[in-house]
C-alpha positions as CSV (number, residue, x, y, z in Angstrom):
1,M,101.4,132.0,114.3
2,V,103.5,135.1,114.5
3,R,106.5,136.4,116.4
4,S,107.2,139.7,118.1
5,L,109.0,142.4,116.1
6,A,112.2,141.9,118.1
7,D,112.1,138.2,117.5
8,R,111.4,138.6,113.8
9,L,114.3,141.1,113.4
10,G,116.6,138.8,115.4
11,A,115.7,135.8,113.2
12,F,117.0,137.7,110.1
13,L,120.0,139.5,111.6
14,V,121.3,136.8,114.0
15,R,122.3,133.3,113.0
16,T,120.5,130.6,114.9
17,P,122.7,129.3,117.7
18,S,124.0,125.8,117.3
19,P,122.4,123.4,119.7
20,P,124.4,122.2,122.6
21,V,126.4,119.1,122.1
22,D,125.0,116.0,123.7
23,E,127.1,114.9,126.6
24,Q,127.0,111.3,125.4
25,W,128.3,112.2,121.9
26,P,130.5,110.8,120.5
27,L,130.0,107.2,121.6
28,E,133.0,105.0,122.1
29,T,131.2,101.7,121.3
30,C,128.2,100.9,119.2
31,T,125.0,100.4,121.3
32,S,123.9,97.8,118.8
33,C,126.9,95.5,118.1
34,K,129.4,96.9,120.7
35,A,132.0,97.5,118.0
36,S,134.5,100.3,118.7
37,L,133.6,103.7,117.2
38,V,136.7,105.6,118.2
39,D,138.1,107.6,115.3
40,E,135.7,105.9,112.8
41,P,135.2,108.4,109.9
42,L,131.8,106.9,109.0
43,Y,130.5,107.3,112.5
44,L,131.9,110.8,113.0
45,E,130.6,112.1,109.7
46,Q,127.4,110.1,109.0
47,H,126.5,108.8,112.5
48,V,126.5,105.2,111.1
49,C,128.2,102.2,112.7
50,P,130.7,100.8,110.2
51,A,130.4,97.3,111.6
52,C,126.6,96.7,111.8
53,R,125.4,99.7,109.8
54,F,123.2,100.9,112.6
55,H,121.9,104.4,111.9
56,Y,122.0,106.7,114.9
57,P,119.6,109.7,115.1
58,I,120.9,112.9,113.5
59,A,119.9,116.5,113.8
60,A,118.0,118.3,111.0
61,R,120.8,120.8,110.2
62,E,123.3,117.9,110.1
63,R,121.1,116.2,107.5
64,I,121.0,119.3,105.4
65,E,124.8,119.5,105.5
66,L,125.1,115.9,104.4
67,L,122.6,116.3,101.5
68,A,122.8,119.8,100.2
69,D,125.6,121.3,98.1
70,P,127.9,123.3,100.4
71,G,126.6,126.8,101.0
72,S,123.5,126.3,98.8
73,F,120.8,126.1,101.6
74,R,118.7,129.2,102.2
75,E,116.2,128.7,105.0
76,S,112.6,130.0,104.5
77,Q,109.7,130.7,106.9
78,R,112.1,130.8,109.8
79,S,110.1,133.3,111.9
80,I,106.8,131.4,112.2
81,V,105.8,130.4,115.7
82,S,102.6,129.5,117.5
83,L,100.9,131.8,120.0
84,G,98.0,131.3,122.4
85,L,98.9,127.9,123.6
86,A,98.6,126.6,127.2
87,A,101.4,127.5,129.6
88,S,102.7,123.9,129.9
89,S,102.9,123.6,126.1
90,Q,104.8,127.0,125.8
91,M,107.2,125.8,128.5
92,Q,107.9,122.6,126.6
93,R,108.5,124.5,123.4
94,R,110.9,126.9,125.0
95,R,112.8,124.0,126.5
96,D,113.1,122.3,123.1
97,R,114.1,125.6,121.5
98,R,117.0,126.0,123.9
99,R,118.0,122.3,123.6
100,T,117.9,122.1,119.8
101,G,118.4,125.7,118.6
102,L,115.2,125.4,116.5
103,T,111.9,127.3,116.5
104,E,109.9,124.4,115.1
105,A,110.4,120.7,114.2
106,A,110.6,121.5,110.5
107,I,113.3,123.3,108.6
108,T,112.4,124.3,105.1
109,G,114.3,126.2,102.4
110,R,115.9,126.2,98.9
111,A,119.0,124.3,98.2
112,S,120.7,122.4,95.4
113,I,121.6,118.7,95.5
114,G,124.2,117.7,92.9
115,G,123.6,121.0,91.1
116,V,119.8,120.4,90.9
117,P,117.8,123.2,92.6
118,V,115.3,121.7,95.1
119,I,113.0,122.7,97.9
120,L,114.2,120.9,101.0
121,I,112.0,119.9,104.0
122,V,113.8,118.3,107.0
123,L,112.1,117.3,110.3
124,D,113.9,117.1,113.6
125,Y,112.7,114.4,116.1
126,R,114.3,116.3,119.0
127,F,111.7,119.1,118.8
128,L,108.5,117.7,120.3
129,G,109.1,114.4,118.6
130,G,108.9,115.9,115.1
131,T,105.1,115.9,115.5
132,L,102.8,117.5,113.0
133,G,101.4,120.7,114.6
134,A,99.9,123.9,113.3
135,V,103.2,125.7,112.7
136,M,104.9,122.7,111.2
137,G,102.0,122.1,108.9
138,E,102.0,125.7,107.8
139,K,105.8,125.6,107.1
140,V,105.5,122.3,105.1
141,A,102.5,123.6,103.1
142,L,104.4,126.8,102.3
143,A,107.4,124.8,101.2
144,F,105.3,122.7,98.8
145,E,103.6,125.8,97.5
146,M,107.0,127.5,96.9
147,G,108.1,124.4,94.9
148,T,105.0,124.6,92.8
149,R,105.4,128.3,92.2
150,R,109.1,128.1,91.4
151,K,108.7,124.8,89.5
152,L,111.2,123.0,91.7
153,P,111.2,119.4,92.9
154,V,110.7,118.8,96.6
155,V,112.9,116.5,98.8
156,A,111.6,115.8,102.3
157,V,113.5,114.0,105.1
158,I,110.9,112.9,107.6
159,T,111.1,111.7,111.2
160,S,108.1,112.0,113.4
161,G,106.7,110.5,116.5
162,G,102.9,110.9,116.0
163,A,100.3,113.6,116.6
164,R,100.9,116.8,118.5
165,M,98.3,116.7,121.2
166,Q,99.0,120.2,122.4
167,D,97.5,121.7,119.2
168,G,94.3,119.7,119.5
169,V,92.2,119.2,116.4
170,L,94.3,121.7,114.5
171,S,97.1,119.1,114.5
172,L,94.8,116.7,112.7
173,M,93.8,119.3,110.2
174,Q,97.4,119.7,109.1
175,L,97.0,116.4,107.2
176,A,94.4,118.0,104.9
177,K,96.5,121.2,104.6
178,T,99.7,119.4,103.6
179,S,97.8,117.0,101.3
180,V,96.3,119.9,99.3
181,A,99.7,121.4,99.0
182,V,101.2,118.2,97.7
183,N,98.4,117.8,95.2
184,G,99.3,121.2,93.8
185,L,102.9,120.0,93.3
186,H,101.7,116.8,91.6
187,Q,99.3,118.6,89.3
188,A,102.2,120.8,88.2
189,G,104.1,117.7,87.1
190,L,106.9,118.2,89.6
191,P,108.7,115.4,91.4
192,F,108.5,114.7,95.1
193,I,111.0,112.4,96.9
194,S,110.6,111.5,100.6
195,V,113.2,109.9,102.8
196,L,111.8,108.2,105.9
197,A,114.2,108.1,108.9
198,D,113.8,106.4,112.3
199,P,111.1,106.7,113.4
200,T,108.4,107.9,110.9
201,T,105.0,107.3,112.5
202,G,101.7,109.0,113.1
203,Q,100.2,111.8,111.1
204,A,103.3,112.6,109.1
205,F,103.5,109.0,108.0
206,S,99.9,108.8,106.9
207,G,100.1,112.2,105.2
208,F,102.7,113.7,102.9
209,A,105.4,111.1,103.7
210,N,103.5,108.5,101.6
211,M,102.4,110.9,98.9
212,A,105.8,111.0,97.2
213,D,106.6,109.7,93.8
214,V,109.7,107.9,95.2
215,I,109.8,106.8,98.8
216,L,113.2,106.0,100.3
217,A,114.0,104.9,103.9
218,E,117.0,104.4,106.1
219,P,117.8,100.8,107.0
220,G,116.1,99.6,110.2
221,A,113.8,102.7,110.5
222,V,110.6,102.1,112.3
223,L,107.7,103.0,110.0
224,G,103.9,102.9,110.4
225,L,100.9,104.8,111.4
226,A,100.9,103.2,114.9
227,P,103.7,100.6,115.2
228,S,103.7,100.9,119.0
229,G,100.2,99.3,119.0
230,Q,101.6,95.8,118.2
231,Q,100.2,92.7,119.8
232,A,102.3,91.4,122.6
233,G,103.6,87.9,122.8
234,G,106.2,85.7,121.2
235,A,106.5,85.3,117.4
236,R,103.5,87.4,116.7
237,K,105.2,90.4,118.3
238,A,108.4,89.7,116.5
239,A,106.6,89.5,113.2
240,A,104.8,92.7,113.8
241,S,108.1,94.4,114.8
242,W,109.7,93.3,111.5
243,V,106.7,94.5,109.4
244,S,107.1,98.0,111.0
245,T,110.7,98.3,109.7
246,A,111.9,99.7,106.5
247,E,112.8,96.2,105.3
248,G,109.3,95.0,106.1
249,H,107.8,97.8,104.2
250,L,110.1,97.1,101.2
251,V,109.0,93.5,101.0
252,H,105.3,94.5,101.2
253,G,105.7,97.1,98.4
254,M,105.3,100.2,100.4
255,I,108.6,101.9,99.7
256,D,111.0,101.9,96.8
257,R,114.4,101.5,98.4
258,A,116.1,101.1,101.8
259,V,119.3,103.2,101.4
260,D,122.3,103.7,103.7
261,R,122.8,107.2,104.8
262,E,126.3,107.0,103.2
263,H,124.8,106.5,99.8
264,L,121.6,108.6,100.1
265,R,123.0,111.8,98.5
266,S,124.4,110.1,95.4
267,L,121.1,108.3,94.9
268,L,119.2,111.5,95.2
269,V,121.5,113.2,92.7
270,R,120.8,110.4,90.1
271,L,117.1,110.4,90.7
272,L,116.8,114.2,90.6
273,N,118.7,114.4,87.3
274,M,116.3,112.0,85.7
275,M,113.1,113.3,87.3
276,A,113.6,117.1,87.7
277,P,112.9,119.7,85.0
278,R,116.0,121.1,83.4
279,H,117.3,124.4,84.8
280,D,120.0,126.6,83.2
281,D,121.7,127.2,86.5
282,A,122.1,123.5,87.2
283,D,125.7,122.5,87.6
284,E,126.0,120.2,84.6
285,A,129.8,119.9,85.2
286,S,129.3,118.4,88.6
287,P,131.1,115.1,88.9
288,E,128.1,113.6,90.7
289,H,125.8,114.7,87.9
290,A,127.7,112.6,85.4
291,A,128.5,109.7,87.7
292,G,126.6,106.5,87.1
293,P,125.9,103.7,89.6
294,A,128.4,101.3,90.7
295,A,129.6,98.8,88.1
296,H,127.3,95.9,87.8
297,D,128.3,92.3,88.0
298,E,129.2,91.1,84.5
299,D,129.4,87.4,85.3
300,R,125.7,86.8,85.4
301,L,125.4,85.3,81.9
302,E,126.3,81.7,81.2
303,E,128.6,81.3,78.1
304,L,128.2,77.5,77.6
305,W,125.1,77.8,75.3
306,P,124.1,75.6,72.4
307,A,125.2,76.7,69.0
308,S,121.8,76.8,67.4
309,W,118.3,76.3,68.8
310,E,114.9,76.9,67.5
311,S,113.5,80.4,68.3
312,V,111.1,79.1,70.9
313,R,113.6,77.0,72.7
314,V,116.2,79.7,72.6
315,A,113.8,82.3,74.0
316,R,112.5,80.0,76.7
317,G,115.6,78.3,77.7
318,G,117.1,81.2,79.7
319,Q,120.1,81.1,77.5
320,L,119.8,84.6,75.9
321,P,120.5,87.8,77.9
322,T,117.4,88.6,80.0
323,S,115.7,92.0,80.2
324,L,117.8,93.1,83.2
325,D,121.0,92.0,81.5
326,L,120.1,94.2,78.5
327,I,119.1,97.2,80.7
328,R,122.4,97.1,82.6
329,R,124.3,97.1,79.3
330,A,122.2,99.6,77.4
331,M,121.6,102.2,80.1
332,P,124.5,103.9,81.9
333,I,122.2,104.8,84.7
334,F,119.3,102.7,85.9
335,E,117.6,103.1,89.3
336,E,115.2,100.4,90.2
337,L,112.0,101.3,92.1
338,H,110.1,98.8,94.1
339,G,106.5,98.0,95.2
340,D,103.0,98.5,94.1
341,R,102.0,100.5,97.2
342,L,99.3,98.0,97.9
343,Q,100.4,94.3,98.2
344,G,104.0,93.6,97.6
345,D,107.0,93.8,95.2
346,D,106.9,91.3,92.4
347,P,110.5,90.4,91.3
348,S,109.3,89.2,87.9
349,V,108.7,92.8,86.9
350,V,111.7,95.2,87.1
351,A,110.7,98.9,87.0
352,G,112.5,102.2,87.5
353,L,114.1,105.2,85.9
354,G,117.0,105.0,83.5
355,S,118.9,107.0,80.9
356,L,119.4,106.5,77.2
357,G,122.3,108.8,76.5
358,S,121.2,112.2,77.9
359,R,117.5,111.2,77.7
360,P,115.8,110.1,80.9
361,V,113.2,107.4,80.4
362,A,110.8,105.2,82.5
363,V,111.6,101.5,82.2
364,I,109.4,98.5,82.8
365,A,110.8,95.0,82.1
366,Q,109.6,91.4,82.6
367,E,112.5,89.5,84.1
368,R,112.7,85.7,84.1
369,G,116.2,85.4,85.7
370,H,119.0,82.9,85.4
371,D,119.3,79.5,87.0
372,V,118.9,80.1,90.7
373,S,117.2,83.5,90.4
374,A,114.6,82.1,87.9
375,R,112.7,80.5,90.7
376,E,112.6,83.7,92.7
377,R,111.4,85.6,89.7
378,H,108.8,82.9,88.8
379,E,110.4,82.5,85.4
380,G,108.9,85.8,84.3
381,R,105.3,85.0,85.3
382,A,104.0,88.1,86.9
383,Y,101.6,88.3,89.9
384,P,99.0,91.0,90.1
385,E,101.3,93.2,92.2
386,G,103.8,93.1,89.3
387,F,101.3,94.6,86.9
388,R,100.3,97.2,89.5
389,K,103.9,98.1,90.0
390,A,104.1,98.6,86.2
391,E,101.0,100.8,86.2
392,R,102.5,102.9,89.0
393,I,105.6,103.6,86.9
394,M,103.3,104.4,83.9
395,R,101.6,107.1,86.1
396,L,105.0,108.4,87.1
397,A,106.1,108.6,83.4
398,S,102.9,110.4,82.5
399,K,103.3,113.0,85.4
400,L,107.0,113.7,84.6
401,R,106.5,113.5,80.8
402,L,109.1,110.8,80.5
403,P,109.1,108.4,77.5
404,L,108.2,104.8,78.5
405,V,110.3,101.8,77.4
406,T,109.0,98.3,78.1
407,L,110.9,95.0,77.6
408,I,108.8,91.9,77.3
409,D,109.9,88.4,78.2
410,T,107.2,86.2,79.8
411,P,105.4,82.9,79.1
412,G,102.3,84.5,80.6
413,P,101.0,85.7,83.9
414,Y,101.2,83.5,87.0
415,Y,98.0,81.5,87.0
416,G,97.1,80.4,90.5
417,L,94.6,80.8,93.3
418,E,96.6,83.5,95.0
419,S,96.8,85.5,91.8
420,E,93.1,85.3,91.3
421,E,92.5,86.3,95.0
422,R,94.6,89.4,94.5
423,G,92.8,90.4,91.3
424,L,95.0,89.2,88.4
425,G,92.5,90.0,85.6
426,N,91.8,93.5,87.0
427,A,95.5,94.2,87.3
428,I,96.2,93.2,83.7
429,A,93.2,95.2,82.4
430,S,94.2,98.2,84.4
431,A,97.8,98.2,83.2
432,M,96.7,97.7,79.6
433,W,94.2,100.6,79.8
434,R,96.8,102.8,81.5
435,M,99.4,102.2,78.8
436,A,97.0,102.7,76.0
437,Q,96.1,106.2,77.1
438,L,99.6,107.5,78.2
439,P,100.3,111.0,76.8
440,V,104.0,110.2,76.3
441,P,105.9,108.3,73.7
442,T,106.0,104.5,74.3
443,V,108.3,101.8,72.8
444,A,107.9,98.1,73.6
445,V,110.4,95.5,72.7
446,V,109.9,91.7,72.9
447,V,113.3,90.5,73.9
448,G,112.4,86.9,74.7
449,E,109.0,85.1,74.8
450,G,105.9,87.2,74.5
451,G,103.2,85.0,75.9
452,S,99.5,85.7,76.1
453,E,97.9,88.6,78.0
454,G,100.9,88.8,80.3
455,A,102.9,90.2,77.3
456,L,100.1,92.3,75.9
457,A,99.6,94.2,79.1
458,L,103.0,95.9,78.5
459,S,103.1,96.1,74.7
460,V,100.2,98.5,73.8
461,A,102.8,101.0,72.7
462,D,103.3,103.5,69.9
463,R,106.1,101.2,68.5
464,L,106.4,97.5,69.1
465,L,109.7,95.9,68.2
466,M,111.0,92.3,68.4
467,L,114.5,90.7,68.5
468,D,115.0,88.3,65.7
469,T,115.2,85.4,68.1
470,A,112.1,86.4,70.1
471,T,108.6,84.9,69.9
472,Y,105.0,86.2,70.3
473,S,102.0,83.9,70.7
474,V,98.5,83.7,72.1
475,T,99.7,81.2,74.6
476,S,102.8,79.1,75.3
477,P,103.4,76.1,73.1
478,D,103.1,73.6,76.0
479,V,99.7,75.0,77.0
480,R,98.6,74.8,73.4
481,A,99.7,71.2,73.2
482,A,98.0,70.3,76.4
483,L,94.7,71.9,75.1
484,L,94.8,70.3,71.6
485,Y,96.6,67.0,72.3
486,R,96.2,66.5,76.0
487,D,99.9,65.8,76.0
488,A,102.4,68.6,76.8
489,P,105.5,66.9,75.4
490,R,104.0,67.1,71.9
491,G,104.4,70.9,71.9
492,R,106.6,70.8,68.8
493,R,103.6,69.9,66.7
494,A,101.5,72.6,68.3
495,Q,104.0,75.3,67.4
496,A,103.3,75.0,63.7
497,P,100.0,76.9,63.4
498,L,101.1,79.6,66.0
499,I,102.5,82.9,65.0
500,L,105.8,82.6,66.8
501,T,108.6,84.2,65.0
502,A,109.4,87.9,64.6
503,H,109.0,87.7,60.8
504,D,105.6,86.1,61.1
505,C,104.5,88.9,63.4
506,Q,105.8,91.5,61.0
507,E,104.0,90.0,58.1
508,L,100.7,90.2,60.0
509,G,101.4,93.8,61.0
510,I,101.5,93.0,64.7
511,I,105.0,94.5,65.2
512,D,106.6,97.5,63.6
513,D,110.2,96.4,63.2
514,I,112.7,93.6,63.8
515,I,116.0,94.1,65.6
516,D,118.6,91.8,64.1
517,G,121.1,90.4,66.6
518,P,124.9,90.7,66.1
519,P,126.4,88.4,63.4
520,E,128.2,86.2,66.0
521,G,124.9,85.7,67.8
522,S,123.3,87.2,70.9
523,R,124.5,84.5,73.2
524,A,128.1,85.1,72.2
525,N,128.0,88.9,72.4
526,P,125.3,90.3,74.7
527,D,127.1,93.7,74.8
528,A,126.6,94.1,71.0
529,L,123.0,93.0,71.3
530,A,122.4,95.7,74.0
531,L,124.0,98.3,71.8
532,L,121.7,97.4,68.9
533,L,118.7,97.5,71.3
534,R,119.7,100.9,72.6
535,E,120.1,102.3,69.1
536,S,116.8,101.0,67.9
537,I,114.9,102.4,70.9
538,E,116.6,105.8,70.6
539,R,115.8,105.9,66.9
540,E,112.1,105.3,67.6
541,L,112.0,107.8,70.4
542,D,113.7,110.4,68.2
543,A,110.8,110.1,65.7
544,L,107.9,110.0,68.3
545,P,108.5,113.3,70.3
546,A,107.8,115.4,67.2
547,R,104.1,114.4,67.7
548,S,101.9,116.1,70.2
549,S,100.2,114.1,72.9
550,K,96.9,114.3,71.1
551,R,98.4,113.0,67.9
552,L,100.2,110.2,69.9
553,L,96.9,109.0,71.3
554,R,95.2,109.3,67.9
555,D,97.8,107.3,66.1
556,R,98.0,104.7,68.8
557,F,94.2,104.2,68.6
558,R,94.3,103.8,64.8
559,K,97.2,101.4,65.0
560,Y,95.4,98.9,67.3
561,R,92.0,99.6,65.8
562,K,93.3,98.1,62.5
563,M,94.6,94.9,64.2
564,G,93.0,91.9,62.7
565,E,91.4,93.6,59.7
566,Y,91.0,91.3,56.7
567,S,94.1,91.4,54.5
568,S,96.2,89.2,52.4
569,H,98.3,88.3,55.4
570,F,95.2,87.6,57.4
571,R,93.8,85.4,54.6
572,V,97.0,83.4,54.5
573,A,97.0,82.9,58.3
574,V,93.4,81.8,58.3
575,T,93.9,79.4,55.4
576,H,96.9,77.9,57.2
577,E,94.9,77.5,60.4
578,I,92.0,75.9,58.6
579,A,94.3,73.5,56.8
580,H,95.9,72.4,60.0
581,L,92.5,71.9,61.7
582,Q,91.2,69.9,58.7
583,S,94.3,67.7,58.8
584,Y,93.9,67.1,62.5
585,V,90.1,66.3,62.2
586,A,90.7,63.9,59.2
587,H,93.4,62.1,61.1
588,R,91.2,61.6,64.2
589,V,88.3,60.4,62.0
590,R,90.6,57.8,60.3
591,R,91.7,56.5,63.7
592,I,88.1,56.2,64.9
593,R,87.2,54.2,61.7
594,R,90.1,51.9,62.2
595,R,89.2,51.2,65.8
596,R,85.6,50.4,64.8
597,R,86.7,48.0,62.0
598,R,89.1,46.3,64.3
599,A,86.3,45.9,66.9
600,R,84.3,44.1,64.2
601,G,87.2,41.9,63.3
602,A,87.8,43.3,59.9
603,L,91.4,44.3,60.7
604,P,94.0,42.3,62.7
605,A,95.0,43.7,66.1
606,P,98.2,45.9,66.0
607,E,101.5,44.3,67.1
608,S,103.0,45.5,70.4
609,G,104.9,48.7,69.9
610,G,103.1,49.5,66.7
611,G,102.8,53.2,65.9
612,E,99.3,53.1,64.5
613,E,97.5,53.5,67.8
614,T,100.1,55.7,69.4
615,G,101.0,58.0,66.6
616,D,99.3,61.3,66.0
C-alpha cells in the first residue's frame, strides 16, 4: 500500500483534479416525483428534491463542503494506494480514479464543524461502490487512531455497496482492523457519530458504521447487511424493502434519527457541542454554536384543568405538564435519541442529550403523553426496549462523563405477554444495576406518578427529588385496591396506608428534597414550574461534581444501604400499616359473624339496598 515517489510528491504539490461533471447533471425533473428542479436552490446546493425530499447521491468532496466549516478541512493519508493486485482490478481502479478524481473510496482528514475540531471520514460510492478494501480499511483505521491520539471526536459519512472481492480475504479482515481502531476511540471516552447515506450495506454496515454512539441516516437510505437478499413476492417483498430503509431501522430501534441533508450540519453542531471535549480553539462565538433547535409547539398543554385535585388524581390525570413538556421548557437544547439497538424504540421513554445552561447532560424521561398521544406512549408504561434505551443512554453518559438527569412519571412497567417474552424483568434489573454503578453525578426527579419497579429502575440516583404534587408508591392505587378488595373502584380506601405524597417520602428518607410548585399552581404556569425544576437540578449538580467518582459510588451505596433501617419514621409507618390491617381484619370478622347468625335466624334479613352487606 504505497505509491511511487513521483506520485507521492504529486499528491502533496498538486491539487487533486475535480472529477468530470456528469452529463446528466443537473436534472430538469425529479426522477421520483417528476417535479421541476430547474433553478431550485435546494436541489442545486444539497441535491435534494424540494417537493418529495428525495436525496440524490452526492460526491464525497461535496459532502465535506456541506458539513465542514469553510477552509477547515485538511486531508490526511492521501497518498496510500494498493499494489500487487490483478490487472483487471488495477484497470478498474484507474478508471474510477479518472472518473472521480479520488485515489480511494475514503477521504479522511481534520476539519471543524460549527467550530468544533473533528476527524472527518467520508466514503464515496462512485469509487468501487464504496466497498471496504485493504487501503480503505487502513485509511479509516488511521483516522480513528488520529482521533484517539489528538483527543478529537470522529464523524463518519458512510455509503457502501458491500465487500471488495478484488482484495479477497484481506477485505474481510478490515472489519477487525477498523473495529479495533474504534474501540480505542471508545476507551478514550471520545464521541463517534456516523451518518448512513444511500446505500449503506455489506461490511461497512456491519462494522464501524454501527459502532457509533449516535447513528444518523438520510431519509429513504437503503441500510442493511444484505438488503438485496430479500424474498421475492408480493407484500413480503414490500415489507422487507421497508425494513431495509432508514425509516424501518428507526422504528426497530437501530438508528437514532433520520435527518434531511438540509438539517444535518446544524444537528451535528448541536450534538458535537454537547458530546465533544472542550477545546480552546473552538469557535465559541459561532452563531451555530449558540443556536438552539427550532421552537417547540407551545400549545400542547390543556388549560381547562380542575382547580384542585388530590395528589394521586392530579398526577395520574394527565393534567400536569408531562416530562417532555418540562424538558422543552427547562432545556434550551434537547436532542432526542432513539432506539435500544436490539428490538425497537419505546415512545414511553424519551432519552437524549440536552443542556442546562452551559452544562451538557444526558436525559432520560418517562413520558405518558396528552390525550391522543397517551395511547401511543402507553400512558407512561415502558416496554423492555424502553428500559434498554435508557440503559444505552446511561452507558453514553458514563463514556462522555456527562451528568445524568432522569424524570420519572409512570404507573409502572407494561405488564403483558409481549413484555415478558422480550425480557421485562431482565431489562429493569439491568437498567437499575447500570444506574447504580454510574461513575457520573445522577439526579432523579419524580414529576408525576412514581409507580413500582418501573419508577425505581430510573431513580437509583445520588439525589432523588419530587414535585410537591407527585406521588411514589409500591404499586398503583387501583392495583392495590384490586389485590386487597377485589374491587378497583374502591381505590380511594386503598390509598390511605400507601406512602403517596412527597412529604411522606421525605419523612421516611426515601427522597432528598421537595420541589414546591409555583404559587399559582403548576397547571396554570408550567413555565414557572420548569424554571423551578431547572434551578433545583442545577443546584444539585453543582454540589455533586466536587466529589470524585469513587466517592460518588461510595455515597450512593451508603444511601441505599440505609433504606428501610429501623427508625422513628419506620416505626410510625409500621404502626400505621398494622392498625389498618387490624381494622380490616376486624371488619371482615364482624361480617362473617353476622352472616352466620343470620343463617341461624338470630338476625332478620337485611332490607333491599341496605348497606350492611355491601359496605366495607
